[in-house]
N, C-alpha and C positions, 0 to 999 in steps of 0.2 A: 719660856719662850727658845730660851738653848737645847735643851734638851726634847727637841717636841722631831729630832733624826733619830737618838734615843727611843722611842715612841713610836715612830717608824719600824725599826728594826725589831722590835717587842712583837709590837702588834703583827708581824708573817714568818714570827719566830714562830703565833700560836695565833690562829684564825679560829677559832673556832671561840675561844675564851672575852667576852664583853670588853670592853672595855668606853670605861666612863676621859672623857679630860676635863678635871681639872676649870675651874677660871679659868673659859676658854684659853687656854694657854698662855697668862698676864702675854699679854706683847706688851705690856710700856707701850702707851698714849703720848707718844710719841708718831709722825709720819715717817721719819726717817724705815721704821722700826715693823712697820707698814709689811710691806712685799712678799719678805722674808714669813713669817708669822702666820699671814697668810695663804705661798706659796707648800709650808710644812703642814696647814691643819688641806690643804687640799688633797696632798699629800694621804694624811691620817684619812678623811673623810670618803674617799675610795675603799674603803673595808666596813661593808656594812656595821659589823658587830663593834662598830668603833660609833660612840655615840658625843655629846658634849653639853655639862654642863658652866650653865651662863649666873658667873657668880664669880664676885670679888674686883666688881670691875671700879667701884671706888675708891677707894682704899689706892689703885693705878694712875687716880685720877687726882687734880690740884683738892689734896682735898677743905679748902676753905670756899674755894670759885668752883664748882662741878656744876652741872647740868646736863639733862635727861640726854639735849642734842648730842653732848661731845660721841655721845658713845656710839651712834645710829652708826657709825661705816663698819665701824665692829661688828657688830651687831644684823646689820646686813651681809658681812662675809660670813661668817658663821651662821647665817642662815643659810646662803648661797650654798656654802658646803654640807653641812647636813640638813637640810630641809629639817622642815617644820617636825619630823614622823620622831630626828636623832639628836632634838637640843631640850635641855628639861633646868628648871627652875631652881636656884638655888641662892640663901642672901645677904652668905658669908657673915651668918651672926654668931658670935658678936660683933667679930676682928670689926666688920663693914662700918659699926660706930664711930669708927676711929673720919670719916672720914661725909658718915651721917643716918641718919633712921634708921631702924629698919622700916616702916610709911617710906622713906626717902629715896632707899634701896629699889623696894616694890612696888612704887610708884613709876621710877625711866625707867621697869620695866612691862610694867604694864599701861603703862603709853606707846611703846613704842610696839605690843604687838595688839592693842582695841583693834587695830583692821583686821587682824583675821576674825579668822571664823567663831561661836562660841565654843564648838567642841576643838578647832585649832588650843584654844586660849587654855580650857581646863587639859587638856594631855602637856600643855607647855607649862604650866605649874603643880603637876600631877598627876596624865597618867601614861605620859613617859613614864616618867622613876617609879611608878608601879610595875610596867610592865619589863622595864632592866631588868628591876632589881624585883622579878619574882613577887611582889607582895597580893 
């Protein structure tokens, strides 16, 4: 998270370059750090050439006791800042296996996105990345 200010400088210097924020900028899952992280994401999201990968969540939590609901406030912020068209799924496999299986990591985001349309889910789980990386 402490690199968000530097990231903003970089994005401003290269307005035509597409950027992806990896691991939702690793906010740390303490409520005290959320406002600075959220504000940093807001500034970066103002640039249409910046997207955000939702990954790396479970390794920021208590590895033995996390539950999907722990991540809802963070996912809410990312979706509020970037919208559904500039976010993409990332598993963080194999690192995620320190705190949960691939299935558990996938399941927590699949549960969160279950309220979105089928097209929005398909875009989140692949379409947005294909467009971003021009695949």
